[in-house]
Structure formats: C-alpha cells, structure tokens
C-alpha positions in Angstrom: 84.4 82.6 121.4 81.1 82.8 120.3 78.7 79.7 119.1 79.2 78.8 116.3 76.0 76.6 115.6 73.8 78.5 113.2 76.6 80.7 112.2 77.6 81.7 109.5 81.4 82.1 109.2 84.6 83.1 107.3 87.5 83.0 108.6 90.7 84.8 107.6 93.8 84.0 109.9 97.4 85.5 109.9 100.7 83.5 110.0 104.1 83.7 108.9 105.5 81.6 106.2 107.3 79.5 108.2 104.6 78.4 110.3 102.7 77.5 107.2 103.4 73.9 106.9 102.2 73.5 110.8 98.6 74.6 109.5 96.1 71.7 109.1 93.1 73.2 107.4 91.3 69.8 107.2 92.0 70.5 111.3 90.4 74.2 110.3 86.9 73.0 108.8 86.6 70.1 111.5 87.1 72.7 114.2 84.5 74.3 112.4 82.4 71.9 111.2 79.3 72.4 113.8 79.0 75.9 112.5 76.0 76.8 109.7 78.1 77.2 107.0 81.8 78.1 106.2 81.9 80.8 103.3 85.6 80.5 103.4 88.9 80.3 104.9 91.6 82.9 103.9 95.2 82.8 104.9 97.2 85.9 104.9 100.4 84.5 104.7 103.5 87.0 106.1 106.7 86.5 103.6 109.8 87.3 105.6 111.4 90.4 103.2 115.2 90.0 104.6 114.9 85.9 102.7 117.0 85.6 99.8 116.4 83.6 96.4 119.4 81.0 96.9 119.0 82.3 93.1 119.7 86.2 93.1 123.8 85.5 93.3 126.8 88.0 92.9 127.5 85.7 89.4 124.0 87.0 87.8 124.4 90.4 86.0 122.3 93.4 87.3 119.1 93.0 85.1 119.1 89.5 85.5 118.8 89.8 89.4 117.0 92.7 89.2 114.3 90.4 86.7 114.5 87.8 89.1 113.4 89.6 92.3 110.5 90.9 90.3 109.5 87.5 89.1 109.8 86.2 92.9 107.4 89.7 94.5 103.4 89.3 94.1 103.8 92.7 94.2 105.7 93.5 91.5 104.9 90.8 89.4 102.5 92.3 88.0 104.6 95.6 86.8 107.5 93.5 85.5 107.4 95.3 82.3 107.7 99.1 82.8 110.1 98.5 85.9 112.4 96.7 83.6 111.7 99.5 81.0 113.1 101.6 83.5 115.8 99.5 84.7 117.0 99.3 81.1 116.9 103.1 80.8 119.1 103.5 84.2 121.2 100.5 82.6 122.2 102.6 79.6 122.6 105.6 81.5 125.5 103.8 83.2 126.8 102.1 80.6 127.1 105.1 78.7 128.8 106.8 81.7 131.0 104.4 81.7 132.3 104.1 78.6 133.3 108.1 79.1 135.4 107.0 81.4 
C-alpha cells in the first residue's frame, strides 16, 4: 500500500460478472477520497463464456441462433455484417448439398 494523499489515482480492477453487483463504486470513491485527484475507475468484467443465453434454444433456426449469439458477444458485434455474410454462404452450401441427396 502507498499513501493516497497528494497522489493522482487511476484504479483498474478485474472481477467476474457474477460478483459485479456486489461492488459499490461509492465505497471505492469514498476509500480513495484522500487522494489529490481520482482520474478514473475502470472495471474489467470477466464474462463467463460457458453461460448460455435463455434465448438460444434448439427451436431457433441456425441463422437466427448465430445472429443472436453475435449480438450478445462484445467481441463479435462490430463484425456482425461480415460474419453473417460468411455464414449465409455456408448455409447456402449446406442447403444445396441437402437438395442433392
């Protein structure tokens, strides 16, 4: 620990999504109130990749399920258009193979 007085503080903390509701930003700010300046408080929230959305069920068509999955993923959301374009190409290939049989 270092003294906070006369310090410029930038705090970054890493937590699991499950415990995020237990964190009080007010308590953090109060604990850092003796600092000269609090520049930022950043949260790095770790999402559990194995958690499934209740909206993703077997009742969805594969394209709908993929689209929902992409929407839920922060990493993929920005590339949705190109990913769906590639997926549509694959779905078309699968459809044509099914029609050949």
